[in-house]
N, C-alpha and C positions, 0 to 999 in steps of 0.2 A: 715753852708751853703751846703759843699761839703757831710757831714755826712747826711742832710736832703735828698740830691738828691740820695744817694746812698740806704737809706731807702725806699724811694718813688720807686726806680727802683728794687729793692728786691721785693716790695708790688707787684708790676705791673707783675714782673715775675711770682710770686704765683698765681695772679690772672689769668694769662695766663694758668698756669699749671692747675689751677682748673676747667677753661673753657674747656680744652682739655680732663681733666680727666670725666667730665661731659658727655660731647658730646660722648668721647669712650664708657662711660657706658651705654649711652641712645642706641648707634647704638649696642651695645652688647647683651642688654636687647631685643632689637626691634629685632635683627637678632635671638637670643634665642627664642622668641614668634614665629617669622616666622617658624623656623625650627619645633617648638614643633606642630603648626598648621598643617604644611606640612605633619608631620610624621602621626598625627592623621588621616588626610585627607586620606592619603595613606594607612593607616591601614585598615579605612573603606571600601575603596575601594576593597583592598585585601579581606576582610571577606565577602564583598558582592560578589566579583566573586569566591570565595571559596564555599560559600553558594549555590550561582547559579549551580557552577560545581558539586556539592554533589547532589542537586536536579534533575540535568539534568541526573547524572550518575546512580541515584535510578530508576528514570522515565526508562530510556534505559533498565536497568536490569529488571524491571518490567514487559516490554513490550516484552523483549527477553524470560522471564521466561513463559509469557503467550502463545506466540507464539508457544514455544516449548511444552507447555502443550497441545494446541489445536491440534498440529501435531501429537503428541503421542497418545492423546485422538481418533482420527480417524483410529489408527490402530489396530489391523489388519484390512485389506480392507474386504468389503463383495464383492461378485461377482455377478453381473447382468447377468441374461440368458434370452434370447427373445425365441419365438416360434421356434420348430424345423424345421418345414416346412417353416420357414422364414428365414433360414440361421442361426439359433440358434446363433444369435448375443451375444457375451459375454465381458463383461469388470468389472475390479474392481471400486469400489466408496467406499468412507469413511463410516465406520459402524456406524458413527452418523448421516447417512442420512437415510431419509424413502422413501419406493418405492410405488408409487399407480398406478395402470394399469387401464387407463380409458377406452381403448379398446381392447380388446383381440383378435382382426381381426376376430371374429366369425360372425360378423354381416355386416359390409361394405367392408370387405378384407384389414383393416388397422389396424396396431397396433399402439396403443400410450402408453406411459408411462411417469410418472412424478418423478422426485427426488428432495427432497429438505432436508436441514439440519432441524432435530426434526421430524417436521411434514409438510405434504404437504397441502398447501392451496387450497382454492376453485380455480377450474380450469376456467382459464379466459385469453384470447390473451394477456393483459395488465398486468397480474400478474407475478413477476418475481419469476421463479425457478431456482434452482442449475442446474438442466438439464431437459429437453426435449428430449424425444426418439420417434421418427416416423419412421415406416417401411411401406412404402405404395407400391402399384402396379403401381403407375404413372411412366413414364420414366423418367430415370435421366436427359437427357438433358432438357426435358420438366420442370423439378421442377428448374432446375438451371435459365432458362429462364424466367419462369413465377414468380417466387419468390425472385430472388435475382439480375438478370441482370440490373435492372433499378436502382436499389439503388447502384449497384458497379457503373455504368455510373453517378449517380449523386455525386458520391465522399462520400458517406453516408456510404459504406461499401468497405473493401480494400480486395481483392480476392488472393488467393496464392494456390500453390498446394503442398499437404502433402502426406504421407503414412499413410493409416489407415487399420488395419487388414491385411497389406501386400499387398495393392493395392493404386492405386492413388485415392487421395480424393480432392475434392474442400474445401478450408476453406476460411470462410469470417470473418471477424472481423469489428466491428463498430457499427452504429445505424441501428436496425431494424425498431424501431417506435421512437416517441417520448420519450416513457418511458422506451423502452428495450435497452440496450447498452450490448453486449456481444459477442461471438462468436460461429459459427456453422461451422460442418462438414458434408459434404454430399458425398457419396459414393455408387456404384451399389453394390447389393449382390442378385446374380442371376438374376431374372427378376424384383427383387424390387428396391426401392431407401431409403437409410438409411439416415436420418438426426437427428444428435446429436446437440443441441442447449443449451447454457447457457444463461442466460438473464442478467448478471451483471458482470461488472469486478472484483467484491468480489469473485467469483467463477472462476477465470480464473486459478489459480494454480491447484485446484482441476480437473478443466475440461482438463487441458493440461497433467495432470498425468494419468486421465482415458481413454484418446484418446490414449496414449502410450500403454493401456495394451488391447486394441480390437482385439478380435480375433472371426473369421466368420466360418462356415463351407461351403465354395463354392461349 
């Protein structure tokens, strides 16, 4: 009897040990599977992030190279020179731009020229040009009042005072029309009024650069 109880107790002990072993093994296998799944998931995330970072870095470098090439391609600049009897307005502009003189001041007393990258499109008030140049006999204050004052009051243009050719000038930035958004610099030149305007923010860097090079004969 005692022998049987001992044998039964030993069997129960081994049964419990077996159950614990199986449970532990299952837990270990489950933990291992979870760890492997987590590892592969993290690896995929890292690979994806690395791939995205490489793609972004390549694009950034390509954009930087393209910008540097564009800037270098514009150099050296050419010099624009207006009529001598109109103060001989001069400034530097990118060599990749073309110039078209629409009015040389021999007919109505106004000088008009248009500058644009590569080619100058058909002249139109709603066409966007890299630069419009106008020298007219109209009084400076009248030009400001008639062409820009209302737009400034409406908040479509922002006005400021800058230096151009060594003298005070009015600069306006914003919307000139529904299709034209850019900047203009207006200043006196002898008894004339000069207006330089760019028709798109795309040209702002070039516009700012050429405004800084303005020279005139007062």
